[in-house]
N, C-alpha and C positions, 0 to 999 in steps of 0.2 A: 708846377709843371717844369720838367727839366729841360735843358737846352736842346736835347735830342728830339723833342716832340715835333711832330709834323702835322700840318693842317690839311694836306692832300690825303684823302682816304686811301688812295692806291699805295701810299708809303707807310701806312699804319701797320706796325708790327709789335710795338711796345705798348703797355697799358695806357700810358699818357696819350699817345697818338690814336689808339683805338677808341678811347673815351671821346675825343673830338670827332672822330669819324662817325661814331654812333649817333652823335647829335646832328651832324650836317648832311649825312648821306645814307639813306636806308637801302640795304641790299634787296634782292628779289625776295629772300626770306630772311627772317631774323631767328636767332637761336634763343629759346626760352632759357633764362639763367637757372631755373629750378629743375628742368627736366633734360636739358641739352638737346631737345627735339626742335626741329624747324617749325615755325609758324608763319603766317602770312606777313610779308613785308610790302615791297612794291607790287609783288605778285599776290593776287587774291587767292589763287589756287594753282596747283601743278599736278601733273600726272605722268607716270612713267609708262613706257610701252611694255609689252609682255616680256621682252628680253632685258629690260632695265638698262638698255644702252642708249636710250633717248628719253628726254623729259621735255614736256611742253608746259610753259608757264603762261598763265593768263594774267595780264597786268590789271590791277585794280583801277577802275575808271576814276576813282578819287585820288589816285597817286599824282602828286604835283611836285614840280621843282619849287624852290623857295621864291622863284620869280613869279610863280603862278601858272606857268606853262605846264600842260599835262605831260606825263611821262609816256613815251611811246616805245614800241618794240625796237625801233631804230636807235633810240637813245640807249636802251639796254645793251644792244649789240655793240654800239660804239664805246660804251663805258667799259665793258668787259674786254674788248679789243685793246683798249688803252692800257689796261693792266698787263696784258700779255706782251705788248711790243717792248723791246729792250730800252727804247729811248725814254720810257717813263721811269725806269729804274725801280719798279715795284719789287720789294723783297719777298712778296708772297705770290708771285705769278704762278708758281707751281701748284697752287690750289686748283688751277685749271689744267693741269698736266694731263688729265684723263680725257680732255675734250679732243675729239677727232681733229687732227691737223695741228696740234699744239706745237710739236717740234719744228715743223715747217714755218709756222707763223712766227715763232721766236727767232728762227734763223734769218728770215727775210724781213721781219718787221712789218708784216702785212696782215690784213684781217684773217681771222681763223675761219676755216670752212665749217667747223662743227657748231657754230652759233649763228643762227639766222632768224630774221623776222618772217613769220608766217603770215602775219596780218598786222595792222596797227597796234593791236593789243596782245598778240601771241608771239612768244619766242620759243624756238626749239633749240635744245642743246643736245648734241649727239656725242656719245662717248666712245672711246676705243675699247672699252671692256664693260661688262655688267658691273654696276655699283649702285645698290639701292640707297646707300647713304650719301650719294653725291650732293643732294640738296643741302646737307649740313655744311659742306665746304662752301657753297654759295652764300651761306649766312655770315661768312667772315666780314667784319666791317670794312676791310680793305676793298671789298667788292661792292661797296655802296654805289648807287647809281648817281652819276654826275654828268653835267654838260659843260664842255669847255666854253668859257666866255672871257675874253681878254679884258673886258671892262669890269668884271667882278673882282672884289678883293681876293687875292690868291689865284685868280684866273679861272675859277670854277664856280658853278652853281650846283648845289646838291639837292637830292630829293628827300632830305631829312626834315626834322621839325625845326631846326635852327638854320639861319643864314649867317655866314661870315660877313659882317658889315665893315670891319676894319681889321687890318693885319699889318704888323710891323715887327721889328726885331724884339720888341718887348712882349709880344703875344698877340692875342686875337680877341675881338669883341663879337659875340654871337647874339643875334636877336631872334626871339621865338616867332615863328610864322604860323604855327598851328600846334595843337595838343596842349598839354599841361606843363607847368613848371614856371620858372622865372622868366620874365619878359626879356631880360638881358643876362647873359653869362659872360663874364670877363675872365679870360684865360691868360695868366701871366707866366712868363718864363722866369725861372730862378737859376742861378749859376750851378747849383748842385743839389743833391738830395738833402743835405743838411739845411741848406737855405730854404728849400721847399717845406721841410718839416717845421722850421722856425716860423715861417709865414703863417701856418695854420695855428700853431700854438700861441702865437702873439695876437691872433685875431685879424691879421692882414688878409687872410684867405679863409674861406669856409670849408674847403675840401682839398685834400692833398694826398697824393700817393706817397707812401712811406715804405721803408725797408724793414727796420727792426723796431719793436716796441718793448723788448725785454726790460723789465725793471722800471718802466714808465708808470707814473701815477697820473691818471687823468682827472683833471679838476674842472669844475664848472660845467660848461656845456660841451666839452670836448669828449668824443667817444671814438673807439676804433670800429671800423667796418671791414670785414674780410670775407674772402670766398676762395675756394680751391682754384688753382691755376692749371693750365694744360701742360704742366711740367712735373715730372716725377724723377726720383733717383733710386736706383736699385743697387744691390750688390749682385754680381753674377760670376759664374764660373765658366772658363773657356773649355767647352766639351771636346775640343780638338786636342787638348793637352792630355797625354796618357796618365798623368798623375791623378786625374779625376775620372778615370774609367769606371771605378767602383761606385755604383749608385749609393751604397750605404755611407761611403766617405763623404759624398756630396750632401747627403741628407744630414749627416752629423754637422757639417759646416753650417748649413742653412738653419737648422734647428737650434744651433748654439747662439745665433744672433738674435738679440731682442731689439726689434725695431723701435719700440716705444722708448726704451732707455737710450738707444743711439740718438734718437731725435731730441729727446728731452735734455740730454747732457751736452749736446752739440749746438742745437738751434734754439732751445728754450721754447716758448709758446708761439713763436712766429710762423711755424710750419706745422703741417699735419703728419700723421703716421699713415703710410700707405699699407693696405692689406691685400693688394692685387696689382697686376700690371695695368689694369684699366681703373682710372679713378672712380671712387664711389659715386660721384655725381654725374658720371657719363653713362648714358643708356647702354646696357649690356654688361655692366659690372655685376659679378655674381656674389652671392652671400658666402663668405668665408672661402674664397677660392684657394687659399693656402692650406686648408685643413689637411692634416696628416702628411704634409709635404714640407712646407716652409714656415709654418707657425712656430713661434718660440716654444721649445720643449727641451730643456737641458737634460732631463732624464732620458728622453728618446734619443737625443744626440749622443749620449754616452753609450747607450745600447747599440746604436747604429755603428759607432766607432769600434765597439768590441766585435761586432759581426764582421766589419771590414778588415780588422787587424787583430785576429784572436791571439796572436803570439807577440803583439807589440809592433814596434817599428813604424809608428805613425809618421808620415813624411811632414816636414816643415813646409808651409805654404807662404807665398808672398801676398800682401794686400796692396794692389796697385791703385794709385789715386793721383790726381793732380795735386800740386804742392801748395794749394791755397790753405790758409789757416783753418778754415772750416773743415775741409776734407782731411787735413792732417789730424785734426782732433778726432774726427769720426773714425779714421783708421785706427787710432790708438785705442779708442773705446772698443772697437770691434776686436782688436788683438786681445784685449783683456777678457772679453766674453768668450772667445775661442779657447783661451788658456784654461778657463774654468772647467771645460769638459775634456781637456787633455790634448788640444790641438795647438801646436806652436806656430805662430804666424809672425811674419816680419813685415811691417809697413814699408812700402817701396814707392816713394814719391817720384813724380815726373813733372817737368816744367809744364805749367798749364797750357802754354801755347803749343806744346808738342804732344799733349796727351791723346788727342783723337788719332793722330798718326801712329802713336804707339799701339793703341787698341787695334787699329787696322793692320799694322804690319809687324808688330812686336810679338811677344810671347806672354800675354797677361795670364794671371792665375785667378785669384779672387779679386775682382776689380769693380770700381765704381762705374755704373752704367746709367748715365743721365739721358733723359729724353724730353724734348719739348715738342708736342704734337702740333701739326699744322691746323687742326680744327678739333672741336670737342666731340669726336666720334670714336666709337670703339675701334673701328678700322684703323684710325690714325695712330692708335697706341699698339696695335697688333701687327699689321702687315709690314710696315717698314723695318721693325726691330726684330721680329721673331719668325717671319716667314722663311722657309728653307731657301738659302741662297741669297737672301736680301742683302744689299751692300752694308746696311747698318747692323746686321745680325752678327756682331762681333763675338757673341757667346757660342756661335756655331750650333745653335739649336736646330735640330732637324726632326720635325714632328709631322708625319703624314696626317695624323688625326687632326692636328691644329690647322694644317694647310687646307685640307678638304672641308673642314667645318667653316673656315674663313671664306672659302669660295662659295659655299652654300649660302652663307649669310649675305654675301654680296648680291646674290641672285634671289633673295627673298624679299618680296614687297611688303608683307605684313610686318609691322614694327615689333609686335610682341613675339612673333615666331623668330624674327631676325635676332632679337636680343637674347632669346634662349640659345641660339647658335653661338652668338658671341661669348656667352657665359661658358659654353662648352669649349670654345676655342681657347679662352683664357685659362681654363682649368687644364686643358691639354698641354699648353705651354708650360705651366707650372709643374705638371707631372713629369717633365724632363729633369726635374730636380737640379736646376742650374740657375735659378733666379730667386733672390730674396728681396721682395718689395720693402723699401725703407721709408722714403720721404715723399710726401705729397706737398708740393710747394703751394703757397697761397699768395693772393694779392691782398695788400693791406692798405686801407685808406684811413686817414684821420678826418673826422667830420664834426661840424658844429651842429647844434640842435636844429637850426633852421633847415638843415638838409634832411628832408623827411622821405621815407619810403624808398631809400636808396637800394638798388639791386646791382651788385657787382657780378659780372658774368665770368665764365670759365676762361675767357681771353683777357681778363683783367680790366675790361672796360666798364663804364657806367651805362647800364642798360638804357637805351634811348627813350623808352616810354614810361620811365618811372615818374612818380608824382612828387618829385622833390624840388630842392633848390628854391626856397622862398625868396622873393625879392628882398634885396638889402634895403 
């Protein structure tokens, strides 16, 4: 566990803190790590109204805080209000931005009007727009239900399977109150990622989050466990730049790039290869969404380039990226791939701290477009980045088909029908011939054999109801 880990669920944004949050505080719903769909958490069931602008959650009568007290609707309202008020400092308060009255509550630090208790076991959440996938956002571990208690370690009592029984600068001790797993889990802080890795390889720890495993030989009972993370990285073209007005030129650029080689030569086995703007493990991802548009096809790239510039004169393009070693290497491999089909490209690095400002206010050409979604829903990967006019739409994609399909999906209650619409929206975005999916980031843990049945979810946390962590 690194020094940045937090024990307060409302502050959970990194995998370390999310893992703790999943153990100590269960949200209204939890997200299944295999399907990314919501399933019962503190709430036994939920239902949206016909407009999908209001959801009513019925609390499971078995839901208890680790103190033994039942979870009530008032507790749920207070817990979600706590995330919203600025005094808490929650980095994920915007998960609730669609709730009616969010802006006013944030500004005033007062309870939000869109969340109210209808009865001791029923909570209503009213939204400012239709959003069928809103329950997925409520499954974020940072929205785990807690009760403020000054006498409890850390000042909180959670509604999860474990209680924090001791907390200091060295870490936390968690005791199981219900469910399966170890009776006690000791979470230790280490000064950095290298020390965390050393702890598990030496046997001082049973489970640790790690960054890179390339070239590592695992001996004895040590094994890697990994899962996709809600972070992707694409190459994109700025459609507002006249240089890319010709769709065949854009097609040639995208088809010349081999994502598998880019990933393998730059990251090794520690990340996955993306084949769409929605990760494969998120509901709504389509089969081969890049087909005939952005899949690697050097012969097709050369043919498209010949159509775009039949008399020659192919313009030189810049590859814009932040100046980290990884992205510098990635840009160089991309340059080589483009050169093989006849496109001259020049890597153009920018200081990492200034890169986002450059994308928003500069003149990017072929550029690295990274995205970390707020929750594991298709909407979180589509709407903020690719909707017409969205602030993060730095590729300036404008697709009426994608926009209308996205709106239709938001208003579709049936999950299967909604996912079909998301697949259409993803395909409509890629048909603008401006985005090349490249990297699917992954969360990686090292675990000893005593850690059984471990499930790592899309937010990088250890899924709270796994049957692992045998007692030491």
